N, C-alpha and C positions, 0 to 999 in steps of 0.2 A: 440893352438893345432896344431900339425904339419899336413901338407896337406895329407901325406900318411895315417895317422891314421884316418882322416876324410874319406878318400877314402875307407878304409877297413870297416868302419861303414856303409858307403853308399852301398858298395858291399853286405854286409849282409842284409841290409834293402831291396835292390833291389831284392835279391834272395827270401826273405821272402814274397815279394809282387808278384813277377812274377811266381814262381813255382805253387802256388795254382791256379793262373789264367790259366796257361797252362793245369793243370789237369782238371779244371772246363770246359774249352772250349772243350778239346778233349773228355772228358767223357760224357758231357751233350749236346753239340751242334752238334757234328759231327756224331752222330748215332752209331749203332752197329758195322759198319765196322771199326771204329777207336778204339773200345774197345779192339782189339787184341794187341794194343801197351802195352807193359809191363810198370808197374810203374817205374821200375828201368831205362828203356830206356827214359821215359819222364823226370824223375828226372835228369838223367845225361846229357841229351840234354839241358835242361833248364840251368843247371849249366854251361855247356860248352859255350852256346850262350852268357850268361851274362859275364862269365869270359874272353871270347875272345873279347868282344866289349867294356865293361865298361872302361878298362884301356886306350883304345884309346880315348874315349870320355873325360876322365879326364886328360890324360898326353900328348897326341899327338895333338889332335884337338885344344886345347887352344893355342898352339904354332903356329899353321897354321892360325886359324881363330881368329882374335883379338876381335871382338865384342861378348859380352855374348849372345845377341839376336841371332846373326848368329850361334853361337856355339850351341845353343839349336835347332834352326831350321835345319841347315845343318848337325850338328853332330848327332842328333836324327834321321834325315832322312836316313843318311848312316847306322846307327846302325840298324834301322828297315829293311833296304834292306839286310844287312849281316845276321841278325837273321832270316829273311824270308828264305834266301837261306839255312841256317843251318837246319831249321825245314823241309824244302822241301826235302833236300838230306837225312838227317839222320832219320827223322820220316816217310818219304815216304808219306807225306801229299800232297794234291793238292796245287798248287801255291796260290790260293785264301784263302785256309784254313791257310796256313803258314803265309801269309800276315796278316790275321785277328788276329792270335795269337800274332804276333810281334807288331802290332799296339796297341792292347789292353794292352799287358804287358808294353810296353814303355810309353804309355799315363798314365797308372796307377802309374808307378814308378816316372815319372816326376811330376805328380800331387802331389804324396805323398811327394816328395822332396820339392816342393813349400810350401805345407801345414806345414810340420814339420820343414823345414828350419833349423834355428839355435837352435831350441828348443831341439833337441837331439844331436846336434853337439857342 
């Protein structure tokens, strides 16, 4: 299977995992002050954050970082920081709230990737 096709499947899986997590955290953990964020804003911000970072993790970082272990650690670390900034700026969340969302989303999608691995690809 070609790498780009696997990437597209991974992108869809990542979105399917991360979008509900963002909604759950914002709607249930941050209290009433965060419920003023519209569903469309949360949805579009989640899509943009993933669409802007996942291609770098799949296509740019492997060329820079040779080791798979370092790719996961350094690559995901950079992705978490970039997505934290995106949530902070566009959702107007506090920095710690943005970081919590980014860490939870990325841990869940990485864990799902490890669990599902080659079974869906």
